[in-house]
C-alpha positions in Angstrom: -108.0 98.7 -7.0 -107.8 98.3 -3.1 -111.7 99.1 -1.7 -112.8 99.8 1.9 -116.1 99.1 2.5 -117.3 100.5 6.2 -120.3 98.0 6.9 -121.1 99.2 10.0 -119.3 101.5 12.4 -120.1 102.6 15.9 -121.6 101.4 19.6 -124.4 99.6 17.9 -121.7 97.5 16.0 -118.6 97.1 13.9 -117.4 96.0 10.6 -115.2 96.5 7.3 -114.3 95.1 4.4 -110.8 95.2 2.8 -109.6 93.7 0.0 -110.6 93.8 -3.7 -114.2 92.9 -5.5 -113.3 89.1 -5.4 -111.1 88.4 -2.4 -110.7 90.0 1.0 -111.1 90.4 4.6 -113.9 91.4 7.1 -112.0 93.8 10.2 -114.8 92.7 13.1 -118.5 90.7 12.9 -120.3 93.3 15.1 -123.6 92.8 13.5 -125.4 89.6 13.0 -124.7 87.0 10.0 -127.9 88.3 7.9 -126.8 92.2 8.9 -123.6 91.7 7.6 -124.7 89.7 4.4 -127.1 92.6 3.5 -124.5 95.1 3.9 -121.8 93.8 2.1 -124.3 92.7 -1.0 -125.2 96.8 -1.0 -121.3 97.4 -1.2 -121.5 94.9 -4.0 -118.7 92.3 -2.1 -120.1 88.4 -2.2 -119.7 87.4 0.8 -117.8 83.9 -0.4 -115.1 86.4 -1.6 -114.0 87.2 1.8 -110.7 84.7 3.2 -110.9 85.4 7.3 -112.0 87.7 9.8 -109.8 89.7 11.4 -110.6 90.9 15.4 -109.3 94.0 16.7 -111.0 92.9 20.4 -113.6 91.1 21.9 -116.4 93.6 22.9 -119.6 92.7 21.5 -119.8 95.3 19.2 -117.0 93.8 17.4 -118.1 90.5 17.5 -121.8 90.0 17.7 -122.0 87.9 14.4 -118.8 86.2 14.7 -119.7 83.0 15.0 -122.7 82.6 13.0 -121.1 84.5 9.8 -117.5 82.3 10.6 -119.2 79.0 10.6 -122.0 80.2 7.8 -118.9 80.5 5.6 -116.1 78.5 7.5 -113.5 81.2 7.8 -110.8 81.4 9.9 -110.5 84.3 12.2 -107.2 85.8 13.5 -106.8 88.2 16.8 -104.5 88.2 19.1 -103.8 85.7 22.0 -105.8 87.9 24.7 -108.6 88.2 22.3 -109.1 84.7 21.5 -109.2 83.8 24.9 -111.7 86.2 26.1 -114.1 85.0 22.7 -113.4 81.7 24.2 -116.3 79.1 23.6 -117.6 81.5 20.3 -115.1 80.2 18.8 -115.9 76.6 19.0 -115.4 74.5 15.7 -114.2 77.9 14.2 -110.7 77.7 12.8 -108.8 80.4 14.9 -105.3 82.0 14.9 -103.1 83.8 17.0 -102.1 87.1 14.9 -98.8 88.5 16.1 -97.0 89.8 13.3 -97.2 91.0 9.8 -99.1 87.5 8.1 -100.0 87.3 4.6 -103.9 87.0 3.9 -105.8 87.0 1.2 -103.0 88.5 -0.8 -102.5 91.2 1.3 -99.7 92.2 3.9 -101.4 92.1 7.1 -99.4 94.2 10.4 -101.1 94.1 13.9 -100.0 96.3 16.7 -101.1 96.7 20.3 -103.7 99.6 20.9 -105.4 100.6 24.8 -108.7 99.7 25.2 -110.3 98.3 28.5 -109.9 94.8 27.0 -107.6 92.0 27.1 -105.5 92.6 24.4 -106.7 95.0 21.4 -105.3 95.1 18.2 -105.2 97.4 14.9 -104.1 96.7 11.6 -102.0 98.0 9.2 -102.6 96.5 5.6 -100.7 96.3 2.5 -103.3 95.3 -0.7 -102.2 93.6 -3.6 -101.8 96.6 -5.4 -99.3 97.7 -2.9 -101.6 100.1 -1.5 -102.0 100.9 2.6 -104.6 101.4 5.2 -104.1 102.1 8.7 -106.7 100.9 10.9 -107.6 101.8 14.4 -110.6 102.6 16.4 -111.2 101.9 20.0 -108.0 103.3 21.7 -107.6 105.4 24.6 -104.6 107.5 23.6 -102.2 107.3 20.4 -99.4 105.4 21.9 -96.1 105.8 19.6 -96.6 102.1 18.6 -100.3 103.5 17.0 -98.7 106.4 15.5 -95.9 104.4 13.6 -98.2 101.8 12.0 -100.4 104.8 11.3 -97.8 107.0 9.6 -97.0 106.8 5.7 -100.9 105.1 5.1 -102.6 106.1 2.2 -105.6 105.5 4.0 -106.4 106.0 7.5 -109.7 105.2 9.6 -109.2 106.5 13.0 -111.9 106.9 15.9 -112.9 110.0 16.7 -115.9 109.0 19.1 -116.7 111.9 21.6 -116.6 115.9 22.0 -115.0 115.8 26.0 -117.8 118.7 26.6 -120.7 116.9 25.4 -119.3 114.2 27.2 -119.0 115.7 30.6 -122.1 117.7 30.1 -124.2 114.6 29.0 -126.1 111.8 30.8 -123.9 109.1 31.1 -123.0 108.0 34.3 -119.7 109.0 36.0 -117.9 106.1 36.0 -118.4 105.7 32.4 -117.4 108.9 31.3 -114.4 108.2 33.4 -113.9 105.1 31.1 -114.1 106.7 28.2 -112.1 109.8 29.3 -109.2 107.3 30.1 -106.4 106.1 28.9 -107.9 102.8 28.1 -111.5 105.0 26.6 -111.8 106.0 23.3 -110.1 108.3 21.1 -111.8 112.4 21.5 -112.0 114.8 18.0 -109.5 116.9 19.6 -107.2 113.8 20.0 -107.8 112.4 16.6 -108.2 115.9 14.6 -104.6 116.4 16.0 -102.9 113.8 14.9 -104.6 114.1 11.3 -101.6 116.7 9.8 -98.8 114.8 10.8 -100.7 112.2 8.8 -101.4 114.2 5.8 -98.0 115.1 5.6 -96.4 111.3 6.1 -98.8 111.0 2.9 -101.8 109.9 3.8 -104.0 111.2 1.3 -107.5 109.7 3.0 -109.1 109.8 6.4 -112.2 107.8 7.9 -113.4 109.4 11.4 -114.7 105.9 13.1 -116.7 104.7 15.9 -118.6 108.1 16.2 -120.4 108.4 18.9 -124.1 108.7 19.1 -124.9 110.3 22.7 -121.5 112.7 22.8 -120.5 113.5 19.1 -122.0 114.2 15.7 -120.9 113.6 12.6 -120.4 117.6 11.8 -118.6 118.2 15.2 -116.4 115.3 14.5 -116.1 116.6 10.4 -115.7 120.4 11.3 -113.1 119.5 14.5 -110.3 117.9 11.9 -111.3 120.6 8.9 -109.8 122.7 11.5 -106.9 121.0 12.4 -105.6 120.1 9.0 -106.5 123.6 8.0 -104.5 125.1 10.5 -101.9 122.7 9.1 -101.8 124.4 6.2 -103.7 121.5 4.3 -106.8 121.9 2.1 -109.8 120.0 1.8 -110.0 117.9 -1.9 -106.6 119.1 -2.4 -104.3 117.4 0.1 -107.2 115.0 1.4 -110.5 113.8 1.6 -112.2 113.3 4.4 -114.9 111.1 5.3 -116.9 110.2 8.8 -118.4 106.4 8.8 -122.0 106.0 9.2 -123.5 103.8 12.2 -125.0 102.0 8.9 -124.0 101.9 5.4 -127.3 101.7 4.2 -126.7 103.7 0.6 -123.4 100.4 0.1 -120.9 103.0 -0.8 -117.3 102.4 -0.9 -113.7 104.0 -0.9 -111.3 103.0 -4.1 -108.1 104.1 -2.7 
């Protein structure tokens, strides 16, 4: 059965394992190799099961452990051309590939799609597992483009950014330019925008949601969850009946895994 292990999520680091117990892929490597090893083992995954690393974009919280981890396990790295160029010298002695269309990796079909963020050429991923389950994955995006929606609709499980509450952000202590960047079309997705799309996803067949990349300063897990549940309830959808909803923690210290 397909499994998703959210190892880390948020501004302090991001990484997810998707696959089975025996083979799979890492999405991002935003913590040290030692921390990635530890968290994988907590989730019951042998790091040797990983067949490659998918990178969404080049920001430090998504690649800080990439070089050491990829070299340690001799893993190929897959990302957009722009992201690979932005990472540059960190890929020395690492097998790196541009992913621009559907590609079979670790027995799964991986389809990249463009997102909007303040970086070189960011990607989200739609992944069909060996047993035919579909994961839609998109974090660090300023808005929900038609391309993003197209690739998330109909997925069994969707990981979607629910980064901030706009009012908390506006009244918080961030410098004004940073607030404007986060609120822009190349920034991060708010709770409200994320929540507004969930009913459409649910009606397209999505049964499980994971709210991801929550801000520690401008959000809370309960606020993100309540905003999402409210939007789903207004659409006539019932939790535990029509859908399952969770929030990703900064660190998966309990080693929980989603089977889907």
